N, C-alpha and C positions, 0 to 999 in steps of 0.2 A: 691461112690455116694456122691455128694456134696449137703448139705442142704442149701437152700437159706433162709436168714432171712426174717420173715414176718413183722418185725417192721415197715418197710416203707409202706407196704400195709395198715396196721392198721392206721398209721398216715394219710394216704391219705383219707381213708374212714371217719375218724374223722373230717377232714377238710371239706369234702363235706357235712357231716351232720350238721356241725356248720353253713356253708353258707346257707344251705337250711332252717335251723331254723331261722336265722336272716332275711331271705327273708320273711318268714311267719310272723314274728313279725312286720316287716316294713309294710307289706300289711295290718296287723290288726290295725296299729296305723298310720293313715294318718297324714300329716303335720299339724301343729298348726298355727292359725292366731291370732295375738295379736297386741296390740297398746295402746296408751294413748289418752284420750280425754281432751282437754284444751279449755279455752275461749280465747278471743283476747288478753288478758294480760298474757297468758301462765300459768294461774292457772288451776290445774287439776279439772275436773268436775266429781262428783260422781253421781250415779243413772241415768246415761245417757243410753237411750235405743239404742242398737246396732242391726242392721238388716243386715245379710249377705245373698245376693241373688246370686245364681248361674245363670249367664246370659244365659246359654245354656238350662238348665232344668227348670228354674223358681223357683226351690226349695229354701226356705229361712230358715235361722237359726237365732235365737234371743239370745241376751246376754245383760248384763248390766255392766257398769263400776263400780269399787269399790271406796272406799274413796280416793284412790290415782289416780283416773281417769283411772286405768288400766283395760283392758278386755282381755280375752283369750278364744279362741274357738278351740276345738280339733275335730278330726274325720272328717275333710273336705277333700273330694276327690280332686285330681288335677283338675284344670279348671279355667275359668275366673269368677271373682266375683265382685259384686258391694256392697261396704260397706257404710252404712248410719247410721249416729248418729243423734239423735233427743232428745230434752229436752224442758220442758216448759220455755218460755221466750227467746228461741233461735231459729234461723232458722236452718233447717236440713242441715247437711254437708255430702257430698257424695264423695267417691273416688273409683277407680277401681283398682283391683289387680289380678295378675295371680299366682295361687298356683301350684307349681310343686312338683313332688314326692320327698320326702326326704329333702325338704328345707322349714323351717319355714318362714312364711311371716309376715311382720310388716306393719300396716297401722295406722298412727297417724292422728287425725282429730282435727280441731279447729272450735269451734262454734262461729257464729256471733250473736249479739243481734237481736231479732226479731223486725220487724217494729211495730211502735205504731198503733194498729188497730183503735184507736179513731180518728186518723187523715186521715184515708184512703179516706173518702168522702170529704175531704177538701184539695185538692192538692195544692191550691194557698192561703190558709188561713195562715196569720202570726201566728207563735207560740205564746203561752201565754207569756206575759210580755217581749217579745223580742223588741229590739230597733233597729234592722237592718234587711235587707232582708235575707232570707234563700235560700238554693238550691231548696227547694220545690217550692218556688215562681218563680224560674227560669226554672221550667219545668221538674225537675228530679223526677222520681218515686222512692218509697221506695225500690222496688225490684231490682233496679239497683245496690244497695250496696251488693247484695247477689250473686256475680259472682265468677269467679275463682280468684286466687291470683294476676295474672298479671293485669286482668281487674280491680280488686279492687284497686291496687296500682295506676293505671292510673286515676281512678275516684277520689281517695284521692288527687292526685296532682291537678286535675281540681278543686276539691272542695276548696282546699287551695288558688289557684290562683284567683278563682272567688270571694272568700270572701275578698281578698285584693282589687280586682277590685271594689267591692261594697263599701268598707270602703273609698277607695280613691275617689270614686264618691261623697260620702257624704262630704268629706273634700273639694273637688273641688268646691262644691256648695257655700261655704262661700266667697271666693274671687270673684267668678263669679257674685253673687248677688251684692256685693259691687261695682264691676266694672260697672254693669248696672246702679246702683243708681247714681254713680258719672258721668255717661255719659253726661247728660245735662249740668252739670257745667263745664265739660271739653271742651265744645264747645263755651265757652264765647269768648269775643273779646280780652281779655287780652292775651298777648303773654307770654308763659312760666309760667303760673300760677301754684300754688302748687296743685290745684285740678286736673289740666291736667296731671301734672307729676305723681301724685298719681294714677290717672286713668290708665296711661300707665304702671306703676309698677304693679298694681293689675292685669291688663290684661295679662302682661307677666307671672306673677305667676300662673294665671288661666290656661294659655296655657301649662306651664310646668307640672302642676298637672294633667291636662287632658291627656297629652301625656303618663304619667305614668299609669293613669287609663286605657287608651285604650290598652296599651302594655300588661297588665295582662289579659285582655279579649281576645286579639288576640292570645297570646301565650299559653293560657290554652289548654291542650290536648282535642281533640274532641272524643266523645264517639259515635261510630256508633250505629244507631238505637235509639238514644235518642229522645223521643217525644217532640215536641215544642208546648206548649199550648198557649192560647190567650195572657197572659201577656208577655211571652218571645218573641212571634212574634211581638208584639207591641214594646217591648223594642229594638229589633233589627231594626225594621223599623225606629224608632226615631234616631237610630245611623246613618242612611243614611242622616239624616238632620243635626244633630248637629256635625257629623264628618267633613263634608266639611265646615260647618259654622265655626268651630273652626280654620280651616286653612284660610278661606277667611277673617274672621273678623279682625285678626291682620294685614293682608296685607292692607286692606282698612283703618284700623286705622292708620297705619304708613303714608299712603298717606295723610289722613286728618290732622294728626299731623304736617307733614311738611308744608302743605299749611297754617295752622294756624300760625306756627312759622315764616312764610314768610310774615305775615300780610295780607294774602289773605282769602277770604271766601272759605269755603269748597265747591268744585265744582266737576263736572264730576262724575266718578264712585265712588269717595270717599264719596259722599253723601249717598251711600247705607250702609255705615259703621254702623250707628245707627240701621236701620231696620234689617240688617243681624244679628247684635249682639243680638237683642231682640228675633228674631226667633230662633236663636241658643240656647239661654238661655232657651226659652220656651220648645224646643224639648228635651233639656238635663233634665229639670225638669220633663217633662212628662215621659221620659224613667226611671228616678229614682223612680217616684211614681208608675209606672206600676208593679214594683217588690217589692214595699214596702207596698202597701195598697191593700186590697181585694176589688174589685168592684162588 
């Protein structure tokens, strides 16, 4: 009679017991959710309230970030969750995550500064001590800066381009006013007078600066759903006047300049150069004031 060794049976039973125990431990210790809370400059934020909501059951779990901005929550069953971070002085940040069995999840959130509540009722009022128009004056609401990362980047680009547009508009005003002032003197009887040449040079400079100004407004990214309030509506309406005027004025001016240099009186359609220039300058000034002064 041959005796079969039982060592293999014992090892097999031990292996099954170990796997069973590991399964129980895994079931008793669901995966952990952790992450870091920072501000827009990447600085960790402490004492930030964290709320984790199970989107299927509606059950919530609360936590708070430590001095390093870190938070950790254990015993979360697998499922879909919505993680929200909130703190005084910041807008709440939210992200979604799916937790699976046996896999720790990480959700890092960045907090944006909250909108200044004192200005909520003055959407078109100039900021204190400001010297140039702001995006609030152009019809942007405070909540539009509290979007997702892609939308925020698009709005930041539009913000930057419109600020350049505004500054260039203010700069363009200087040669524009000087050109209008020199207009009557440029229409004298003398041929090739210094005043006439200076008028033409300032007009050309105004046209170049205006083209740059318009380019930044036209090329600025559009934000879908952006409300357009009274000032911005008026600002855009004036553009339909001073835009064509800026094209027509130099054309008429060139015709008038050639007639004067030939010893002729300004005649025909060239006579409209002066009135068109004045209307164009007036519309441009009105457009600038519409987003610079609260009415």
